[in-house]
VOVEXZA-368672 format. One record per residue (C-alpha): x, y, z. Coordinates in steps of 0.02 Angstrom, whole numbers. Layout:
residues N
+--------+--------+--------+
:   east :  north :     up :
+--------+--------+--------+
:      X :      Y :      Z :
...
+--------+--------+--------+
END
This chain:
residues 424
+--------+--------+--------+
:   east :  north :     up :
+--------+--------+--------+
:  -2571 : -10646 :  -2064 :
:  -2717 : -10551 :  -2012 :
:  -2736 : -10414 :  -1881 :
:  -2796 : -10544 :  -1739 :
:  -2634 : -10630 :  -1760 :
:  -2526 : -10482 :  -1743 :
:  -2617 : -10429 :  -1593 :
:  -2601 : -10599 :  -1508 :
:  -2415 : -10595 :  -1550 :
:  -2395 : -10421 :  -1484 :
:  -2481 : -10475 :  -1325 :
:  -2378 : -10619 :  -1296 :
:  -2221 : -10517 :  -1307 :
:  -2274 : -10405 :  -1179 :
:  -2342 : -10535 :  -1068 :
:  -2163 : -10618 :  -1076 :
:  -2106 : -10450 :   -989 :
:  -2228 : -10415 :   -866 :
:  -2126 : -10311 :   -745 :
:  -2034 : -10212 :   -883 :
:  -2204 : -10185 :   -979 :
:  -2283 : -10119 :   -816 :
:  -2149 :  -9997 :   -765 :
:  -2161 :  -9926 :   -942 :
:  -2355 :  -9907 :   -942 :
:  -2323 :  -9833 :   -754 :
:  -2207 :  -9695 :   -842 :
:  -2354 :  -9659 :   -967 :
:  -2470 :  -9660 :   -812 :
:  -2370 :  -9533 :   -712 :
:  -2369 :  -9417 :   -866 :
:  -2555 :  -9435 :   -896 :
:  -2587 :  -9389 :   -708 :
:  -2481 :  -9246 :   -707 :
:  -2543 :  -9175 :   -864 :
:  -2726 :  -9189 :   -801 :
:  -2680 :  -9102 :   -640 :
:  -2587 :  -8965 :   -727 :
:  -2711 :  -8933 :   -850 :
:  -2853 :  -8925 :   -703 :
:  -2728 :  -8805 :   -602 :
:  -2697 :  -8693 :   -753 :
:  -2878 :  -8675 :   -811 :
:  -2935 :  -8653 :   -624 :
:  -2814 :  -8502 :   -599 :
:  -2868 :  -8427 :   -773 :
:  -3042 :  -8454 :   -735 :
:  -3023 :  -8381 :   -558 :
:  -2945 :  -8220 :   -613 :
:  -3076 :  -8191 :   -750 :
:  -3219 :  -8221 :   -624 :
:  -3122 :  -8100 :   -510 :
:  -3107 :  -7967 :   -645 :
:  -3280 :  -7985 :   -695 :
:  -3339 :  -7974 :   -513 :
:  -3240 :  -7826 :   -464 :
:  -3229 :  -7722 :   -626 :
:  -3361 :  -7633 :   -736 :
:  -3411 :  -7733 :   -887 :
:  -3406 :  -7586 :   -983 :
:  -3296 :  -7432 :   -953 :
:  -3317 :  -7260 :  -1037 :
:  -3155 :  -7168 :  -1035 :
:  -3122 :  -6987 :  -1055 :
:  -3047 :  -7006 :  -1226 :
:  -3155 :  -6937 :  -1369 :
:  -3176 :  -7047 :  -1534 :
:  -3295 :  -6911 :  -1610 :
:  -3218 :  -6747 :  -1612 :
:  -3329 :  -6592 :  -1540 :
:  -3366 :  -6449 :  -1641 :
:  -3254 :  -6309 :  -1570 :
:  -3339 :  -6171 :  -1479 :
:  -3208 :  -6060 :  -1512 :
:  -3228 :  -6030 :  -1700 :
:  -3230 :  -5861 :  -1775 :
:  -3296 :  -5840 :  -1943 :
:  -3195 :  -5741 :  -2067 :
:  -3218 :  -5666 :  -2244 :
:  -3177 :  -5752 :  -2406 :
:  -3215 :  -5925 :  -2353 :
:  -3088 :  -5926 :  -2205 :
:  -3115 :  -5982 :  -2031 :
:  -3003 :  -5931 :  -1891 :
:  -2988 :  -6021 :  -1723 :
:  -2942 :  -5930 :  -1558 :
:  -2830 :  -6037 :  -1450 :
:  -2850 :  -6062 :  -1267 :
:  -2721 :  -6092 :  -1133 :
:  -2700 :  -6274 :  -1106 :
:  -2642 :  -6349 :   -941 :
:  -2549 :  -6507 :   -978 :
:  -2569 :  -6566 :   -797 :
:  -2765 :  -6540 :   -811 :
:  -2856 :  -6718 :   -808 :
:  -2950 :  -6772 :   -948 :
:  -3133 :  -6779 :   -907 :
:  -3305 :  -6817 :   -977 :
:  -3391 :  -6652 :   -991 :
:  -3585 :  -6653 :   -952 :
:  -3585 :  -6836 :   -900 :
:  -3770 :  -6829 :   -857 :
:  -3797 :  -6797 :  -1054 :
:  -3680 :  -6940 :  -1095 :
:  -3787 :  -7055 :   -978 :
:  -3943 :  -6999 :  -1054 :
:  -3880 :  -7046 :  -1226 :
:  -3837 :  -7225 :  -1189 :
:  -3995 :  -7272 :  -1093 :
:  -4077 :  -7339 :  -1246 :
:  -3937 :  -7483 :  -1242 :
:  -4047 :  -7634 :  -1188 :
:  -3907 :  -7728 :  -1110 :
:  -3857 :  -7614 :   -977 :
:  -3915 :  -7632 :   -798 :
:  -3811 :  -7502 :   -692 :
:  -3735 :  -7348 :   -745 :
:  -3600 :  -7261 :   -613 :
:  -3505 :  -7109 :   -647 :
:  -3343 :  -7084 :   -567 :
:  -3189 :  -6983 :   -531 :
:  -3014 :  -7062 :   -506 :
:  -2888 :  -6967 :   -392 :
:  -2714 :  -7011 :   -344 :
:  -2676 :  -6971 :   -179 :
:  -2569 :  -6994 :    -15 :
:  -2669 :  -7062 :    133 :
:  -2594 :  -7014 :    296 :
:  -2625 :  -7073 :    471 :
:  -2511 :  -6989 :    596 :
:  -2334 :  -7045 :    543 :
:  -2403 :  -7178 :    411 :
:  -2393 :  -7115 :    234 :
:  -2470 :  -7232 :     98 :
:  -2507 :  -7189 :    -97 :
:  -2683 :  -7232 :   -140 :
:  -2816 :  -7210 :   -268 :
:  -2978 :  -7146 :   -221 :
:  -3114 :  -7170 :   -324 :
:  -3270 :  -7042 :   -309 :
:  -3428 :  -7123 :   -330 :
:  -3614 :  -7106 :   -301 :
:  -3620 :  -7252 :   -167 :
:  -3801 :  -7325 :   -222 :
:  -3757 :  -7324 :   -410 :
:  -3584 :  -7398 :   -373 :
:  -3656 :  -7531 :   -256 :
:  -3691 :  -7664 :   -397 :
:  -3560 :  -7609 :   -530 :
:  -3398 :  -7688 :   -476 :
:  -3466 :  -7811 :   -343 :
:  -3432 :  -7683 :   -213 :
:  -3585 :  -7710 :   -105 :
:  -3548 :  -7897 :    -76 :
:  -3365 :  -7857 :    -45 :
:  -3405 :  -7750 :     98 :
:  -3336 :  -7803 :    272 :
:  -3452 :  -7686 :    360 :
:  -3617 :  -7714 :    274 :
:  -3690 :  -7543 :    305 :
:  -3535 :  -7455 :    249 :
:  -3613 :  -7395 :     85 :
:  -3763 :  -7326 :    172 :
:  -3640 :  -7235 :    295 :
:  -3538 :  -7172 :    151 :
:  -3691 :  -7094 :     49 :
:  -3739 :  -6994 :    209 :
:  -3560 :  -6945 :    264 :
:  -3484 :  -6808 :    133 :
:  -3304 :  -6839 :    197 :
:  -3326 :  -7020 :    226 :
:  -3197 :  -7146 :    155 :
:  -3213 :  -7335 :    110 :
:  -3042 :  -7416 :    124 :
:  -2973 :  -7575 :     58 :
:  -2936 :  -7697 :    196 :
:  -2756 :  -7708 :    162 :
:  -2738 :  -7517 :    141 :
:  -2836 :  -7507 :    306 :
:  -2715 :  -7621 :    401 :
:  -2555 :  -7540 :    333 :
:  -2616 :  -7371 :    394 :
:  -2685 :  -7435 :    546 :
:  -2846 :  -7341 :    519 :
:  -2986 :  -7406 :    613 :
:  -3188 :  -7387 :    603 :
:  -3227 :  -7188 :    623 :
:  -3050 :  -7136 :    630 :
:  -2996 :  -6987 :    544 :
:  -2859 :  -6984 :    413 :
:  -2805 :  -6860 :    289 :
:  -2797 :  -6868 :    103 :
:  -2647 :  -6760 :     21 :
:  -2666 :  -6724 :   -164 :
:  -2536 :  -6694 :   -291 :
:  -2554 :  -6492 :   -262 :
:  -2517 :  -6532 :    -68 :
:  -2697 :  -6493 :    -23 :
:  -2765 :  -6591 :    130 :
:  -2929 :  -6661 :    138 :
:  -2987 :  -6734 :    316 :
:  -3097 :  -6895 :    289 :
:  -3166 :  -7017 :    411 :
:  -3168 :  -7204 :    380 :
:  -3340 :  -7271 :    362 :
:  -3299 :  -7450 :    319 :
:  -3175 :  -7574 :    226 :
:  -3188 :  -7693 :     79 :
:  -3109 :  -7848 :     27 :
:  -3111 :  -7890 :   -163 :
:  -2986 :  -8022 :   -162 :
:  -2878 :  -7941 :   -282 :
:  -2725 :  -7881 :   -177 :
:  -2670 :  -7744 :   -281 :
:  -2844 :  -7662 :   -265 :
:  -2863 :  -7692 :    -85 :
:  -2701 :  -7614 :    -33 :
:  -2718 :  -7461 :   -143 :
:  -2896 :  -7419 :   -182 :
:  -3022 :  -7317 :    -83 :
:  -3195 :  -7255 :   -115 :
:  -3253 :  -7079 :    -79 :
:  -3417 :  -6972 :   -117 :
:  -3409 :  -6911 :   -304 :
:  -3418 :  -6724 :   -246 :
:  -3262 :  -6742 :   -127 :
:  -3170 :  -6822 :   -273 :
:  -3220 :  -6675 :   -400 :
:  -3149 :  -6535 :   -267 :
:  -2993 :  -6644 :   -245 :
:  -2961 :  -6658 :   -436 :
:  -3026 :  -6482 :   -462 :
:  -3157 :  -6539 :   -596 :
:  -3311 :  -6462 :   -627 :
:  -3475 :  -6544 :   -552 :
:  -3542 :  -6597 :   -711 :
:  -3377 :  -6681 :   -770 :
:  -3314 :  -6858 :   -712 :
:  -3151 :  -6961 :   -774 :
:  -3257 :  -7104 :   -824 :
:  -3423 :  -7198 :   -820 :
:  -3440 :  -7383 :   -757 :
:  -3576 :  -7499 :   -835 :
:  -3645 :  -7670 :   -785 :
:  -3732 :  -7769 :   -926 :
:  -3852 :  -7904 :   -919 :
:  -3748 :  -8034 :  -1019 :
:  -3561 :  -8014 :   -980 :
:  -3510 :  -8116 :  -1132 :
:  -3595 :  -7988 :  -1254 :
:  -3484 :  -7847 :  -1164 :
:  -3379 :  -7820 :  -1316 :
:  -3527 :  -7787 :  -1425 :
:  -3617 :  -7678 :  -1296 :
:  -3459 :  -7570 :  -1282 :
:  -3467 :  -7540 :  -1467 :
:  -3643 :  -7476 :  -1461 :
:  -3597 :  -7364 :  -1312 :
:  -3455 :  -7283 :  -1404 :
:  -3567 :  -7252 :  -1563 :
:  -3684 :  -7172 :  -1451 :
:  -3583 :  -7074 :  -1319 :
:  -3442 :  -7024 :  -1436 :
:  -3307 :  -7082 :  -1303 :
:  -3196 :  -7218 :  -1311 :
:  -3280 :  -7376 :  -1221 :
:  -3197 :  -7550 :  -1168 :
:  -3257 :  -7711 :  -1119 :
:  -3197 :  -7797 :   -959 :
:  -3074 :  -7902 :  -1064 :
:  -2997 :  -7762 :  -1156 :
:  -2969 :  -7657 :  -1004 :
:  -2889 :  -7806 :   -914 :
:  -2813 :  -7879 :  -1068 :
:  -2628 :  -7887 :   -990 :
:  -2687 :  -7979 :   -824 :
:  -2786 :  -8108 :   -926 :
:  -2645 :  -8134 :  -1048 :
:  -2512 :  -8147 :   -912 :
:  -2612 :  -8286 :   -837 :
:  -2646 :  -8373 :  -1001 :
:  -2464 :  -8361 :  -1052 :
:  -2401 :  -8430 :   -892 :
:  -2525 :  -8570 :   -899 :
:  -2474 :  -8615 :  -1072 :
:  -2282 :  -8624 :  -1018 :
:  -2327 :  -8735 :   -872 :
:  -2419 :  -8852 :   -992 :
:  -2271 :  -8861 :  -1114 :
:  -2154 :  -8896 :   -963 :
:  -2268 :  -9033 :   -894 :
:  -2285 :  -9099 :  -1070 :
:  -2102 :  -9157 :  -1084 :
:  -2146 :  -9290 :   -944 :
:  -2236 :  -9374 :  -1087 :
:  -2083 :  -9364 :  -1193 :
:  -1978 :  -9446 :  -1049 :
:  -2125 :  -9585 :  -1046 :
:  -2110 :  -9597 :  -1236 :
:  -1915 :  -9639 :  -1220 :
:  -1959 :  -9774 :  -1100 :
:  -2081 :  -9842 :  -1218 :
:  -1937 :  -9835 :  -1365 :
:  -1815 :  -9915 :  -1257 :
:  -1929 : -10059 :  -1212 :
:  -1975 : -10089 :  -1387 :
:  -1784 : -10081 :  -1438 :
:  -1748 : -10220 :  -1307 :
:  -1894 : -10317 :  -1373 :
:  -1836 : -10315 :  -1562 :
:  -1655 : -10360 :  -1500 :
:  -1725 : -10502 :  -1401 :
:  -1836 : -10568 :  -1543 :
:  -1725 : -10558 :  -1692 :
:  -1741 : -10748 :  -1710 :
:  -1934 : -10747 :  -1707 :
:  -1930 : -10604 :  -1824 :
:  -1818 : -10697 :  -1954 :
:  -1932 : -10859 :  -1940 :
:  -2092 : -10756 :  -1965 :
:  -2004 : -10665 :  -2111 :
:  -1940 : -10833 :  -2185 :
:  -2118 : -10899 :  -2173 :
:  -2184 : -10755 :  -2287 :
:  -2241 : -10633 :  -2153 :
:  -2227 : -10456 :  -2244 :
:  -2121 : -10315 :  -2162 :
:  -2288 : -10214 :  -2139 :
:  -2346 : -10359 :  -2031 :
:  -2199 : -10359 :  -1927 :
:  -2203 : -10166 :  -1906 :
:  -2382 : -10174 :  -1848 :
:  -2346 : -10295 :  -1713 :
:  -2227 : -10194 :  -1632 :
:  -2326 : -10039 :  -1639 :
:  -2472 : -10137 :  -1572 :
:  -2365 : -10158 :  -1427 :
:  -2333 :  -9978 :  -1406 :
:  -2524 :  -9950 :  -1422 :
:  -2557 : -10073 :  -1289 :
:  -2425 :  -9997 :  -1164 :
:  -2507 :  -9822 :  -1212 :
:  -2682 :  -9875 :  -1177 :
:  -2621 :  -9962 :  -1011 :
:  -2534 :  -9805 :   -952 :
:  -2677 :  -9683 :   -988 :
:  -2801 :  -9797 :   -913 :
:  -2701 :  -9799 :   -750 :
:  -2650 :  -9611 :   -755 :
:  -2824 :  -9536 :   -799 :
:  -2905 :  -9599 :   -648 :
:  -2749 :  -9544 :   -545 :
:  -2764 :  -9381 :   -615 :
:  -2931 :  -9359 :   -561 :
:  -2896 :  -9424 :   -379 :
:  -2752 :  -9293 :   -368 :
:  -2869 :  -9149 :   -416 :
:  -2991 :  -9212 :   -293 :
:  -2859 :  -9213 :   -157 :
:  -2784 :  -9057 :   -202 :
:  -2951 :  -8966 :   -207 :
:  -2979 :  -9016 :    -11 :
:  -2814 :  -8933 :     40 :
:  -2843 :  -8775 :    138 :
:  -2704 :  -8659 :    195 :
:  -2694 :  -8475 :    254 :
:  -2740 :  -8348 :    131 :
:  -2589 :  -8269 :     69 :
:  -2573 :  -8088 :     15 :
:  -2407 :  -8115 :    -79 :
:  -2484 :  -8146 :   -250 :
:  -2609 :  -8055 :   -363 :
:  -2760 :  -8141 :   -282 :
:  -2799 :  -8179 :   -103 :
:  -2855 :  -8369 :    -88 :
:  -2848 :  -8499 :     36 :
:  -2849 :  -8644 :   -104 :
:  -2789 :  -8693 :   -264 :
:  -2941 :  -8676 :   -386 :
:  -2950 :  -8829 :   -507 :
:  -3066 :  -8839 :   -669 :
:  -3070 :  -9013 :   -705 :
:  -3172 :  -9062 :   -866 :
:  -3190 :  -9219 :   -968 :
:  -3110 :  -9133 :  -1126 :
:  -2948 :  -9116 :  -1026 :
:  -2940 :  -9315 :   -986 :
:  -2989 :  -9347 :  -1169 :
:  -2844 :  -9234 :  -1236 :
:  -2722 :  -9318 :  -1109 :
:  -2783 :  -9499 :  -1161 :
:  -2763 :  -9466 :  -1338 :
:  -2584 :  -9380 :  -1328 :
:  -2523 :  -9519 :  -1215 :
:  -2574 :  -9653 :  -1334 :
:  -2504 :  -9557 :  -1488 :
:  -2335 :  -9539 :  -1388 :
:  -2325 :  -9712 :  -1358 :
:  -2378 :  -9779 :  -1540 :
:  -2245 :  -9641 :  -1610 :
:  -2109 :  -9698 :  -1482 :
:  -2128 :  -9878 :  -1555 :
:  -2112 :  -9830 :  -1737 :
:  -1925 :  -9815 :  -1747 :
:  -1896 :  -9991 :  -1655 :
:  -2033 : -10065 :  -1765 :
:  -1956 : -10002 :  -1929 :
:  -1784 : -10065 :  -1862 :
:  -1855 : -10241 :  -1847 :
:  -1907 : -10247 :  -2022 :
:  -1737 : -10204 :  -2076 :
:  -1644 : -10362 :  -2031 :
:  -1608 : -10487 :  -2154 :
:  -1668 : -10672 :  -2112 :
:  -1531 : -10759 :  -2194 :
:  -1406 : -10657 :  -2096 :
:  -1500 : -10685 :  -1926 :
:  -1516 : -10883 :  -1946 :
:  -1327 : -10890 :  -1987 :
:  -1292 : -10799 :  -1832 :
:  -1242 : -10641 :  -1914 :
:  -1361 : -10523 :  -1833 :
:  -1345 : -10343 :  -1931 :
:  -1455 : -10204 :  -1998 :
+--------+--------+--------+
END
């Protein structure tokens, strides 16, 4: 018996049970469609987060942590080859800073990938508007330098807010959610309270909306000089330096070059936001595993159909065996039936999955602030590779599910079957 004969017999078996075959194939189709949709949604959410991170965070961040120790300026040379060091009083609450940041900026300008460089000072404060108090993080920046670092310019609600901030020494640019919670309007006076209970009156010059809810409800921008006064740091010191690179995919390599030149720890955008990215990738993987169980259920359906076919075809099996058909041919016949069901299922399921992705992408709803990102739609990334993976996986599940019934078919003794003694 050749392969064409085996294929013909398998097709005849399935054709005799059209309804059962179609229902089983639909089970595989549903699993395929759901897995295609889930992969698209998972990749879409991860891609959306990564795109937002790239768009709203520096590509490379220079922190105040030194990796190359400075030569102490308080060494006292002694006699006999000994060196003494005079200790200084250290304030544990004093914020770590990058001293002489202009010198650090000059030291890294030779890196060809750098497009923009913006020093900043971070200040954790309480924002007060009359009887409303909210914690916030003020980032002291030079407005024209910060404009392109984290996509701030294109995220402005009032397009001229950065220009106004640059000529307003006590101006503040609020996240839109923070402004709503404070009930702070344009050109309204609010008060920033530092951890030392010092109060700094500021005027709202605009708002921004990054799409990151945590950023929009807690962050604000002020002028660098104001932040330095609030934090009590020297005019030539900052808490960090943000960098924007020409090629974001080379950010890690650029960070290593910057760290070697500056002597301060430098991190790429994916290292700084590792926890957020890993959280979304982990959730996507868990979702895929759970939806993958739909395929397992479909595989059980295939196995059930094959078992039924085997039980109903025991006499045919006995006749084929008595005519000299090998066990391998019998096994292949029933595995070919599983293969056909799998192919039929994925050929139905893959287009349905594509259709579902298209319909879901058209759905619009009111932007919610409950999650991490503000969005009015589900972002989907549908790729040919996802369909190919689902098709291969669906066919394999169907084939392997038919393996046990196929082997069971070869264990029947032809003489026992013909005598009416059906047994294993």
